[in-house]
C-alpha positions, 0 to 999 in steps of 0.5 A: 499500500502506498503512503497518502502523506508525505513524511515531512511538512512545510512552514512559510514564514514570510519569504522562507519556506522550511521543511520539518520531519518526524526527526524534529521530535528531538528538538521538541523533547529538548524544549520539554526537558529544558522546562523540567530542568528550570522547574528543578532550578537550573538557570538557562540563558537561551530559552523561550519559557512560555514555549517550553512550558507549552511543549512540556504540557503537551508532551505530558498529556501525550505520554499519559494519554496518547492523542486524547481530546484534551491534547487536540483541544490544547493544540487547536486553540493555537492552530485555528488561525493558521492558514494552509495553502495547497500546492502541487508537486511531481514526486516520482512521476506522481501528482502529490499535494503538499500542505503548506502552513503560512505562519506570520513572521515572528509568530507567538511561540505557541502557534509555532509549537502547537503546529510542530507538536501536531505535525510531528505527532502525526508523522509518529515522531513520538513513537517510543516516547519514555520518561526517565525512571530516575526520580531526580530526572524524569526527562523525556526521551526516545528509546527502545521498549526496555529503556528506563533511563534517558542517559547512561548516567541517570541509570547509573545514578538510580542503581547507586541510589538504590544500592544506598537505600538498600544499605541503608535499610539493612543497617537499620534492620541490624540496629533494631 
């Protein structure tokens, strides 16, 4: 069966057309993780707090419930004024429709974030989305089904903390 949709999407801001794909999920995950770092007290210079919080909230909703009505409504709040133009392109000798989003130059960050999140999700960019099992972290990442930690160092920290808790518990049992 042939694909009906391209595995990319386009956004036009003024004169420039940019192409995005499901691989841009990494950038959205980084934005959500920046929000987590800021919540934990880390100070970051180059960030857009409102956008990071929005992406985090969308990621959290998607992680917890998949594509739910709550997530769809949250995204549609910001997408209702995005204009879409349909262009035609010749791809492998077949006529293909390309939908081009017209987002004004310097748009409100949530418009761009909602459009990116919705399209990356629809292209399957968040398949394999996980949350780090380290209680001090809880960052999002893309990983294999059996992955538990966002990085090797988080896995190591988790195991060290667990070992320390076990030692502490066994010591307290000895003295009771």
